[in-house]
Structures are given as C-alpha cells and as structure tokens.
C-alpha positions, 0 to 999 in steps of 0.5 A: 499500500502506498500512501500519499499526503499532499496539500494543494492551495488554490486561489478560490474560496472553499465553497467554489472549490467544493462545487467543483470537486463534488461534481464528477463531470467537472472534475473529469474535464480537468484530467487529461485522458479521463472519461465519465461513463454511466452512473449506476443505481448504487450511485457508483460511476463507470470511468476510463483513464488513458495514461501515456508513458513515452511511446506506450499507452495504458487505458484503465476501465474503472468503477468508482464511488464518491462519498460526499459530506457537504456539511464538512466540505470533505469526501472520499473517492474509492475506485477499482480499475483494470488496465488493457494490457495484462489485466492488472487490477488496481484499488485506490481510495482518496479522502479530501477536505476543503479548507480555508488557504493561508491567502485571503479568499483561497482554499487548501485541499 
C-alpha cells in the first residue's frame, strides 16, 4: 500500500472549490485522458483513464464511488480499475477536505 499526503492551495474560496470537487463531470473535464461513463443505481460511476508513458499508452476501465459530506466540505473517492495490457487490477481510495487557505480568498485541499 502506498500512501500519499499532499496539500494543494488554490486561489478560490472553499465553497467554489467544493462545487467543482463534488461534481464528477467537472473533475473529469480537468483530467487529461479521463472519461466519465454511466452512473449506476448504487451511485457508483463507470470511468476510463488513458495514461501515456513515452510511446506506451495504458487505458484503465474503472468503477468508482464518491462519498460526499457537504457540511464538512469533505469526501472520499474509492475506485477499482483494470488495465488493457495485462489485466492488472488496481484499487485506490482518496479522502479530501476543502479548508480555508493561507491567503485571503484561497482554499487548501
């Protein structure tokens, strides 16, 4: 298991950042190579992600769930994916929280 802890500060108020992060369609538009598929009855989504490593290209097909808590501006994304090369399966989980940034009118994630 690999754990990455990162803090990103952006020049937008927390509510504005939350509105983008809580909308899967808006997030996918910001990620090159990503695509959003159908939403299922259980609330999960299908998605794709194509990553290029030099001349090689790997495409992942995934299903993810998005748990959102608007009251605390926090959430969690959990996904399971499979690549198109050798069928490698990947499971990821990412928690996030939008807070006031250090600069006035900014946010940190």
